[in-house]
N, C-alpha and C positions, 0 to 999 in steps of 0.2 A: 234711287235706292234709299231705303229707310236707314237712318242712322240713330243709334241709341247711345246715350251717354250715361254711365253709372259709375260712381266713385272714381272719377277722372280716367276711366277706361273707355275708349271709343270703340264701339263695335258696329260693324256694318252688316245688317241682316236684311234680306228681302224674302219674306215668306211667299209661297206660291198659292194661288187660288184663294180658298177661304181660310187659310191658315193664319194664325196670330201668334206673335211672340210676346210673352208676359214676364215681367220681373216680379217674383213672389215677394210679398211683404215679409218682414223679419218676424220670428217667433217671439212671444213675450217671455221675459225672464222671470217674472213673478205673477202670481195670481192676483185677482182683485182684492183678496184678503191679505196680501203681502207675503205669501209663502213663496220662497225661491224654488224655481223649477230647474233641475239638472237637464242637460241635453237629452238624456234618454227618455225623459218624461214629456218633452215638448212635442206638441202636434204641429205639423207643417200647416201654415195657414192656407186656406183655399181662396185667397184674395190677393190681388196684386195690381200692377200698373202696366198697361199696354205700351210696349216700346216699338212695335212695328206691326203693320197689317199687310195682308196680301191684296191682290187686285179684285178679289171676289170670285165666287163659285161660277164655273162655266155652266150655263143653262143649256137645255136641249135645243133651243133655237139658235145657239151660237153666241148669244150675248152673255155679258157678265152680270151677275147679281150684285147689288150694292151691299157692301158690308155696313152693318148697323153701328159698329163701334169705331173709335178713332184712336190714334196715338195719344197717350196721356190720360185716357180714361182709366178710372179705378174700377175694377170688376171683381165679381164673385164667380168662381168656376168650380166644376166638379173635381173632386180630389183624385179621381181615378183616371181621368182622361189625358192629362198632359204628358208629353214626352220631355224628359229633362235633357238640357244641352248645357255643357260647360264650355265657356269661351273666356280665355284670359282669366281663369280662376273665378269667374262669375257664373252663377247658375241662372239660366233662363228656361222658360217653359214654352214648348211649341204645342199648340192645340188648334182644333177647328173652331170656327165661330159658333157652331152649335153647342160646344162644351161650355160656353159662357152662359151663366144663369141670370146675371143681372149687372147693371151698371150702378156703381155707388155715386150718388150725387152729393 
């Protein structure tokens, strides 16, 4: 079972199939020019860190496809795809591997 630690809170999640659990990055409080942004003006970032991955998509021949990302990878994802999960007052995102657009290196 995959275990994720965030802010001293231990969460055990095991996504199924090609599902991935991501911890979203924090929103910026100021712009590049130094202007303070109130909470109502902040956009939720479409990037984060993978905290758990599933076993892979079940293929037609009965085998499992290999997932291309791993725990700890920083990724960009589509902003409309994730399902929000709240566990112990922490927000996580559950999405399919196909919702990930790129790995940040």
